[in-house]
C-alpha positions as CSV (number, residue, x, y, z in Angstrom):
1,M,-18.7,-1.2,-25.5
2,I,-18.3,-1.9,-21.8
3,Q,-19.2,1.1,-19.7
4,G,-19.3,1.2,-15.9
5,C,-21.6,2.8,-13.3
6,G,-18.4,4.2,-11.7
7,S,-14.7,4.0,-11.7
8,N,-13.0,0.7,-10.6
9,V,-16.1,-1.4,-11.2
10,G,-13.9,-4.0,-13.1
11,K,-14.3,-2.8,-16.7
12,S,-10.7,-3.4,-17.6
13,M,-10.7,-7.0,-16.3
14,L,-14.0,-7.7,-17.9
15,V,-12.8,-6.6,-21.3
16,A,-9.6,-8.7,-20.8
17,G,-11.7,-11.7,-20.0
18,L,-14.0,-11.2,-22.9
19,C,-11.0,-10.6,-25.2
20,R,-9.5,-14.0,-24.2
21,A,-12.9,-15.7,-24.4
22,A,-13.5,-14.4,-28.0
23,K,-10.0,-15.4,-29.0
24,L,-10.6,-18.9,-27.7
25,R,-13.8,-19.0,-29.8
26,G,-11.7,-18.5,-32.8
27,L,-12.3,-14.8,-33.4
28,S,-9.6,-12.2,-34.1
29,V,-10.3,-9.5,-31.5
30,L,-8.7,-6.2,-30.4
31,P,-9.2,-4.0,-27.4
32,F,-9.9,-0.2,-27.6
33,K,-10.2,2.5,-25.0
34,P,-10.8,6.0,-26.4
35,Q,-9.5,7.8,-23.4
36,N,-7.6,6.5,-20.3
37,M,-6.2,8.4,-17.3
38,S,-3.2,6.5,-15.9
39,N,0.5,7.0,-15.1
40,N,0.9,3.2,-15.6
41,A,1.8,3.2,-19.3
42,A,3.1,0.5,-21.7
43,V,5.6,1.2,-24.5
44,T,4.4,-0.1,-27.8
45,A,6.3,-1.6,-30.7
46,D,5.4,1.4,-32.8
47,G,7.2,3.7,-30.5
48,G,4.4,5.2,-28.4
49,E,2.7,4.7,-25.1
50,I,-0.8,3.5,-24.0
51,G,-2.4,2.6,-20.8
52,R,-1.1,-0.7,-19.3
53,A,-4.6,-2.1,-19.0
54,Q,-4.9,-2.0,-22.8
55,A,-1.5,-3.8,-23.1
56,L,-2.9,-6.6,-20.9
57,Q,-6.0,-6.7,-23.0
58,A,-3.9,-7.0,-26.1
59,L,-2.1,-9.9,-24.5
60,A,-5.5,-11.5,-23.9
61,C,-6.1,-11.1,-27.6
62,G,-2.8,-12.7,-28.5
63,M,-1.8,-9.4,-30.1
64,D,1.1,-6.9,-29.6
65,P,-0.1,-3.6,-28.1
66,I,-0.2,-0.6,-30.5
67,T,-1.0,3.0,-29.9
68,D,-4.4,2.8,-31.7
69,M,-5.7,0.7,-28.8
70,N,-5.7,3.8,-26.5
71,P,-5.5,6.9,-28.7
72,I,-5.9,9.4,-25.8
73,L,-3.9,8.9,-22.6
74,L,-4.0,11.4,-19.7
75,K,-1.0,11.2,-17.3
76,P,-1.6,13.3,-14.2
77,E,1.4,15.4,-13.3
78,S,-0.2,17.4,-10.4
79,E,-3.5,17.8,-8.7
80,M,-4.4,20.4,-11.4
81,G,-2.9,19.3,-14.7
82,S,-2.2,16.2,-16.9
83,Q,0.0,15.4,-19.8
84,V,-2.1,14.6,-22.9
85,I,-0.8,11.8,-25.0
86,V,-2.4,11.5,-28.5
87,Q,-1.9,8.3,-30.5
88,G,1.2,7.5,-28.4
89,K,2.9,11.0,-28.5
90,R,2.8,13.9,-26.1
91,L,0.6,16.7,-27.3
92,A,0.7,19.1,-24.3
93,T,0.3,19.5,-20.5
94,V,-3.0,21.1,-19.7
95,K,-5.1,21.9,-16.7
96,A,-8.5,20.2,-16.2
97,R,-10.5,23.3,-17.3
98,D,-8.3,23.6,-20.5
99,Y,-8.7,19.9,-21.3
100,A,-12.5,20.4,-21.5
101,R,-11.9,22.9,-24.3
102,L,-9.4,20.6,-26.0
103,K,-11.5,17.5,-25.8
104,P,-13.8,18.0,-28.8
105,S,-10.8,18.2,-31.1
106,L,-9.7,14.8,-30.0
107,M,-12.7,12.9,-31.3
108,A,-11.1,12.8,-34.8
109,P,-7.9,10.9,-33.8
110,V,-10.1,8.6,-31.6
111,Q,-12.3,7.7,-34.6
112,D,-9.3,7.3,-36.8
113,S,-7.7,4.8,-34.4
114,F,-11.0,3.0,-34.0
115,A,-11.5,2.7,-37.8
116,R,-8.0,1.2,-38.2
117,L,-8.7,-1.4,-35.5
118,R,-12.1,-2.3,-37.0
119,A,-10.5,-3.0,-40.3
120,R,-8.0,-5.4,-38.7
121,A,-10.3,-7.7,-36.6
122,D,-13.5,-9.6,-36.5
123,L,-14.4,-7.9,-33.2
124,V,-13.3,-4.8,-31.3
125,L,-14.1,-4.6,-27.6
126,V,-14.3,-1.1,-26.3
127,E,-13.8,0.0,-22.7
128,G,-15.3,3.3,-21.3
129,A,-13.8,5.5,-18.7
130,G,-15.4,6.5,-15.4
131,S,-19.1,6.5,-15.8
132,P,-21.7,7.9,-18.3
133,A,-23.6,9.1,-15.3
134,E,-21.1,11.9,-15.0
135,I,-23.4,14.1,-17.1
136,N,-21.5,17.2,-16.1
137,L,-18.8,15.9,-18.4
138,R,-21.1,14.9,-21.3
139,A,-20.4,18.0,-23.5
140,G,-17.6,17.0,-26.0
141,D,-17.4,13.5,-24.4
142,I,-15.0,11.1,-26.1
143,A,-14.8,8.4,-23.4
144,N,-18.3,7.1,-23.0
145,M,-21.6,8.0,-24.7
146,G,-20.0,10.6,-26.9
147,F,-17.9,8.0,-28.5
148,A,-20.6,5.3,-28.5
149,R,-23.0,7.5,-30.4
150,A,-20.3,8.8,-32.8
151,A,-19.2,5.3,-33.7
152,D,-22.6,3.6,-33.3
153,V,-21.4,1.1,-30.8
154,P,-23.9,-0.7,-28.5
155,V,-23.2,-0.3,-24.7
156,V,-23.3,-2.8,-21.9
157,L,-23.4,-1.2,-18.5
158,V,-21.5,-2.8,-15.5
159,G,-22.6,-2.4,-11.9
160,D,-20.2,-3.3,-9.0
161,I,-22.2,-5.1,-6.3
162,D,-19.2,-5.4,-4.0
163,R,-19.5,-1.7,-3.2
164,G,-23.2,-1.9,-2.5
165,G,-26.2,-0.2,-4.0
166,V,-25.9,-1.9,-7.4
167,I,-29.6,-1.5,-8.2
168,A,-29.4,2.2,-7.6
169,Q,-26.2,2.3,-9.6
170,I,-27.8,0.9,-12.8
171,V,-31.4,2.4,-12.4
172,G,-29.9,5.7,-11.4
173,T,-27.6,5.8,-14.4
174,Q,-30.5,5.3,-16.7
175,S,-32.5,8.1,-14.9
176,V,-29.8,10.7,-15.6
177,L,-28.9,9.8,-19.2
178,E,-30.5,11.8,-21.9
179,P,-32.8,9.6,-24.1
180,G,-30.4,9.4,-27.0
181,D,-27.6,8.1,-24.7
182,A,-29.9,5.7,-22.9
183,A,-31.0,4.2,-26.2
184,M,-27.4,3.1,-26.8
185,V,-27.5,0.8,-23.8
186,A,-28.3,-2.8,-24.9
187,G,-28.2,-4.3,-21.4
188,F,-26.3,-4.6,-18.1
189,L,-24.3,-7.1,-16.1
190,I,-23.4,-7.3,-12.4
191,N,-19.7,-7.7,-11.4
192,K,-17.9,-8.8,-8.2
193,F,-20.6,-10.8,-6.5
194,R,-19.5,-12.7,-3.4
195,G,-21.5,-15.8,-2.5
196,D,-24.3,-17.6,-4.3
197,P,-25.4,-15.4,-7.3
198,R,-29.0,-16.9,-7.0
199,L,-29.4,-14.8,-3.9
200,F,-29.6,-11.8,-6.2
201,D,-32.3,-13.1,-8.5
202,D,-34.9,-10.7,-7.2
203,G,-32.6,-7.7,-7.4
204,Y,-31.6,-8.7,-10.9
205,A,-35.3,-8.9,-11.9
206,Q,-35.9,-5.5,-10.3
207,I,-33.3,-3.9,-12.5
208,I,-34.8,-5.5,-15.6
209,G,-38.2,-4.4,-14.7
210,R,-37.2,-0.8,-13.8
211,T,-34.9,-0.2,-16.8
212,G,-36.3,-2.5,-19.5
213,W,-32.7,-3.4,-20.3
214,A,-31.6,-7.0,-20.9
215,G,-29.4,-8.7,-18.3
216,F,-26.3,-10.5,-19.4
217,G,-25.5,-12.2,-16.1
218,V,-24.0,-11.9,-12.6
219,L,-20.2,-12.4,-12.5
220,P,-18.9,-13.7,-9.2
221,W,-15.7,-12.4,-7.7
222,F,-12.6,-13.6,-9.6
223,D,-10.2,-15.0,-7.0
224,Q,-7.2,-15.1,-9.4
225,A,-7.4,-11.3,-10.1
226,H,-4.2,-10.8,-8.0
227,R,-2.3,-12.8,-10.6
228,L,-2.9,-10.2,-13.3
229,P,-0.9,-6.9,-13.4
230,A,-2.4,-4.1,-11.3
231,E,-3.9,-1.4,-13.5
232,D,-3.9,1.5,-10.9
233,A,-1.7,2.5,-8.0
234,L,-4.8,2.2,-5.8
235,D,-4.9,-1.5,-6.7
236,I,-1.4,-2.2,-5.4
237,A,-1.6,-4.2,-2.2
238,S,1.0,-5.5,0.1
239,G,1.5,-9.2,-0.4
240,P,0.7,-11.8,2.2
241,R,3.0,-12.3,5.1
242,R,5.1,-15.3,4.5
243,V,7.1,-17.1,7.2
244,G,10.8,-16.9,6.4
245,A,10.3,-14.7,3.3
246,V,12.6,-11.9,2.4
247,K,11.0,-8.5,2.8
248,I,11.1,-6.0,-0.1
249,A,9.6,-2.6,0.5
250,C,8.4,-0.2,-2.2
251,L,7.6,3.5,-1.6
252,Q,4.1,4.4,-2.8
253,L,4.9,7.8,-4.2
254,S,2.2,10.4,-4.8
255,R,2.8,10.3,-8.6
256,I,3.9,6.7,-8.8
257,A,4.2,5.6,-12.4
258,N,4.9,2.3,-14.3
259,F,4.8,0.2,-11.2
260,D,4.4,-3.1,-13.2
261,D,8.0,-3.8,-12.0
262,L,6.4,-4.9,-8.7
263,D,3.9,-7.6,-9.8
264,P,6.5,-10.3,-10.6
265,L,8.3,-9.7,-7.3
266,A,5.0,-9.9,-5.3
267,A,4.2,-13.2,-7.0
268,E,7.4,-14.9,-5.7
269,P,6.7,-17.2,-2.8
270,G,10.0,-16.3,-1.1
271,V,9.2,-12.6,-1.1
272,E,7.0,-10.5,1.1
273,M,6.3,-7.3,-0.8
274,V,5.3,-4.3,1.3
275,M,3.9,-1.1,-0.1
276,V,5.0,1.7,2.2
277,R,2.1,4.1,2.2
278,P,2.1,7.8,3.2
279,G,2.6,8.2,6.9
280,Q,4.2,4.8,7.4
281,A,7.9,4.1,8.1
282,I,10.1,2.0,5.9
283,P,10.2,-1.4,7.7
284,G,13.5,-1.8,9.5
285,D,13.8,-5.5,8.4
286,A,13.5,-4.9,4.6
287,A,16.3,-6.4,2.6
288,L,15.6,-4.1,-0.4
289,V,13.8,-0.8,-0.7
290,I,12.6,0.1,-4.2
291,I,12.0,3.7,-5.2
292,P,9.7,3.3,-8.3
293,G,9.0,5.5,-11.3
294,S,7.3,8.9,-10.9
295,K,5.4,11.2,-13.2
296,S,6.9,14.2,-11.3
297,T,10.4,13.4,-9.9
298,R,10.9,16.7,-8.1
299,G,7.4,16.7,-6.7
300,D,7.8,13.1,-5.4
301,L,11.3,13.9,-4.1
302,A,9.6,16.5,-1.8
303,F,7.0,13.9,-1.0
304,V,9.7,11.4,0.1
305,R,11.2,14.0,2.4
306,A,7.7,15.0,3.8
307,Q,7.1,11.4,4.8
308,G,10.5,11.2,6.5
309,W,11.5,8.4,4.1
310,D,14.8,10.0,3.4
311,I,15.8,9.5,7.0
312,D,14.5,5.9,6.9
313,L,16.5,5.3,3.7
314,T,19.7,6.5,5.4
315,A,19.2,4.2,8.3
316,H,18.3,1.3,6.0
317,H,21.5,1.9,4.1
318,R,23.6,2.2,7.2
319,R,22.3,-1.2,8.3
320,G,23.6,-2.7,5.1
321,G,20.3,-2.7,3.2
322,R,20.0,-2.4,-0.6
323,I,18.2,0.3,-2.5
324,L,17.0,0.1,-6.1
325,G,15.8,3.2,-7.9
326,I,13.8,2.7,-11.2
327,C,13.4,5.6,-13.6
328,G,12.2,8.5,-11.5
329,G,13.5,6.7,-8.4
330,Y,16.9,6.5,-10.1
331,Q,16.8,10.2,-10.6
332,M,16.0,10.8,-7.0
333,L,18.9,8.8,-5.8
334,G,21.4,11.2,-7.3
335,Q,22.8,14.5,-6.0
336,E,20.5,16.9,-8.0
337,V,17.5,16.9,-10.2
338,S,17.1,20.1,-12.3
339,D,14.2,21.1,-14.5
340,P,15.0,24.6,-15.8
341,D,12.1,24.6,-18.3
342,G,9.5,23.3,-15.8
343,L,8.7,20.2,-17.9
344,E,7.3,18.4,-14.9
345,G,6.1,21.4,-12.8
346,T,7.6,24.6,-11.5
347,P,11.0,25.4,-13.1
348,G,13.9,24.8,-10.7
349,S,16.4,22.4,-9.2
350,D,16.3,20.2,-6.1
351,R,18.9,18.4,-4.0
352,G,18.6,14.6,-4.5
353,L,18.8,11.9,-1.9
354,G,22.6,11.7,-2.4
355,F,23.0,7.9,-2.5
356,L,24.5,7.9,-6.0
357,D,27.0,10.3,-7.4
358,V,25.0,11.4,-10.5
359,V,22.9,14.4,-11.5
360,T,19.8,14.5,-13.7
361,H,18.8,17.3,-16.1
362,M,15.3,17.2,-17.5
363,Q,15.1,17.7,-21.2
364,S,12.1,17.8,-23.5
365,D,13.0,14.8,-25.6
366,K,11.1,11.8,-24.2
367,R,12.7,8.4,-24.5
368,L,10.1,5.8,-25.4
369,T,11.6,2.5,-26.5
370,L,11.6,-1.2,-26.0
371,S,15.1,-2.2,-24.9
372,D,17.3,-5.3,-25.0
373,A,20.1,-5.2,-22.5
374,V,22.5,-7.3,-20.4
375,H,22.5,-7.0,-16.7
376,L,26.2,-6.7,-15.9
377,A,26.2,-8.2,-12.4
378,S,24.6,-11.4,-13.6
379,G,25.5,-11.4,-17.2
380,L,21.9,-12.2,-18.1
381,A,20.1,-10.8,-21.1
382,V,17.0,-8.8,-20.2
383,Q,14.1,-7.1,-22.0
384,G,12.5,-4.0,-20.7
385,Y,11.3,-0.6,-21.8
386,E,12.3,3.0,-21.2
387,I,9.8,5.8,-20.7
388,H,11.3,9.0,-19.3
389,I,12.6,12.5,-19.9
390,G,15.9,13.5,-18.4
391,V,19.6,12.7,-18.9
392,T,21.6,11.3,-15.9
393,E,25.4,11.6,-15.8
394,G,28.1,11.4,-13.1
395,P,31.0,9.4,-11.7
396,D,28.8,6.4,-10.6
397,R,27.8,5.9,-14.3
398,A,31.3,4.4,-14.6
399,R,29.7,1.4,-12.8
400,P,26.6,0.8,-15.0
401,F,23.7,-1.3,-14.0
402,A,23.4,-2.8,-17.5
403,D,24.8,-2.7,-21.0
404,L,22.3,-1.4,-23.5
405,Q,23.5,-2.5,-26.9
406,G,27.0,-1.3,-26.2
407,R,25.9,1.8,-24.2
408,P,26.2,1.9,-20.4
409,E,22.9,2.1,-18.7
410,G,22.1,3.1,-15.1
411,A,24.6,3.4,-12.2
412,V,25.7,1.5,-9.2
413,G,27.2,3.0,-6.0
414,A,30.7,2.3,-4.8
415,Q,29.6,-0.4,-2.3
416,G,27.3,-2.1,-4.8
417,R,24.3,-1.8,-2.5
418,V,22.6,1.2,-4.3
419,E,21.5,0.8,-7.9
420,G,19.7,3.0,-10.4
421,T,18.2,2.1,-13.8
422,Y,15.9,3.6,-16.4
423,L,14.8,0.1,-17.5
424,H,11.3,-1.0,-16.5
425,G,9.9,-4.5,-16.7
426,L,13.1,-6.4,-16.0
427,F,11.6,-8.6,-13.2
428,A,9.1,-10.2,-15.6
429,A,12.1,-12.2,-16.9
430,D,12.3,-15.4,-14.8
431,D,16.0,-16.0,-14.9
432,F,17.0,-12.4,-14.2
433,R,14.4,-12.2,-11.4
434,S,15.7,-15.4,-9.8
435,A,19.4,-14.3,-10.1
436,Y,18.6,-10.8,-8.6
437,L,16.6,-12.2,-5.7
438,A,19.4,-14.8,-5.0
439,G,21.5,-11.8,-4.1
440,L,19.0,-11.1,-1.3
441,G,18.9,-14.7,-0.1
442,V,15.7,-15.7,-1.9
443,A,15.8,-19.3,-3.1
444,R,14.9,-20.0,-6.7
445,S,11.2,-20.8,-6.9
446,G,10.8,-21.9,-10.5
447,L,8.0,-19.4,-10.9
448,G,7.1,-18.7,-14.5
449,Y,5.6,-15.2,-14.3
450,G,4.5,-14.8,-17.9
451,A,3.0,-18.3,-18.0
452,G,1.2,-17.5,-14.8
453,V,-0.4,-14.4,-16.4
454,E,-1.4,-16.4,-19.4
455,A,-3.0,-19.1,-17.2
456,A,-4.9,-16.4,-15.2
457,L,-6.3,-14.9,-18.5
458,D,-7.4,-18.4,-19.5
459,A,-9.0,-18.8,-16.1
460,L,-10.7,-15.4,-16.4
461,A,-12.1,-16.4,-19.8
462,A,-13.5,-19.6,-18.4
463,H,-15.0,-17.6,-15.4
464,V,-16.7,-15.2,-17.8
465,E,-18.0,-18.0,-20.0
466,A,-19.4,-19.9,-17.0
467,H,-21.4,-17.0,-15.6
468,L,-22.2,-14.5,-18.4
469,D,-24.2,-14.8,-21.6
470,V,-21.1,-14.4,-23.8
471,S,-22.9,-15.4,-26.9
472,G,-25.5,-12.8,-26.3
473,L,-22.8,-10.1,-25.7
474,L,-21.0,-11.0,-28.9
475,A,-24.2,-11.0,-30.8
476,L,-24.6,-7.3,-30.0
477,A,-21.6,-6.3,-32.1
478,R,-22.6,-4.4,-35.2
């Protein structure tokens, strides 16, 4: 089990790299994360949802993602509450203090899922969440040491040297762990080192001397990390400025969800992807503005207006610019979004942005499905996924974005410059992405996005093998 001294120390990428390294060694391997908190979810073939990081790790293993790989998924809907997904299905929406009371009952499904994975593979690589040093959360823990001890899984602790204080991170973690938890730690490793790793030899020896734990290596910064899908909205970065590139702007909503649509676009050499952050104006020279998915459509609709982005969008549209709304962004583009039962927050209804003549009514049934469709403007077959509540209807649905197995999907405005769709993941398809971007004046690049991700995973595995004691890590497995 890979646990971290804090959040964002690189646990997810480490597990992905170790998964691919184990696969290349001829092992059957599966990833597992007992509890994840993320609004960036993947739809699985068994009709559920898991954190997208576990879907990437499954890809690294050469396996299809299944719900057992992430049995508990928390999807924040507000500052106070999160939707709780158990083995792929919504259980409830609870406030943080109520989740603490619910958490002990979730160990049973966590252990059930882990047992099924163990029976299927030579090796299961487990990822923790946050840090075991958060001892105020230890009671009823299912994410870190609580799971490790219940399942008897040895732990390797990861420190992030890039943020500084890595000796204190690791030694300090040991100092606050209760003896039984500390005994589960088999060793440590250092992540994100910049420069010559030998310069840290003395610090490395100090950690070993102060903790008595074995060291499994110092992993330098992985320069190809940007080629892998971003796990968290905080990891989304505007792409490099490219001379002559077509600018695509995406609104960084407060509850942005399922933003994996952006990674393939940002990888295109003819595209300059710009994340419009709170307080910033939408660039006046953007050819396309994307309103992405949201975990709280009405909440983010208010957020859009608070940033003045509704005014910017009107000016952008008046100049002839294009707008694409995906999932929650599609709902915002309509005339009204109503949520009479308060499924995503306070019950009520809000005026939409008014760029499409459609209205959305939130309903409790959640659509979770992998979808094969045909994009009507290009005639190209596409594969994507749907993950939403709400039904959208109205006159602009007579001009659908796609045909979904004989059913019209999405809507296109009368002038053809505003589009809305519930389909995520479309831009991973190379032919569709090239055709769509050609409409913006982007020349076909020949980029193979999926092949690029696979190559990056192979490079990550080689990076891990070159700098860490992978054999020693695998030998820890019980």
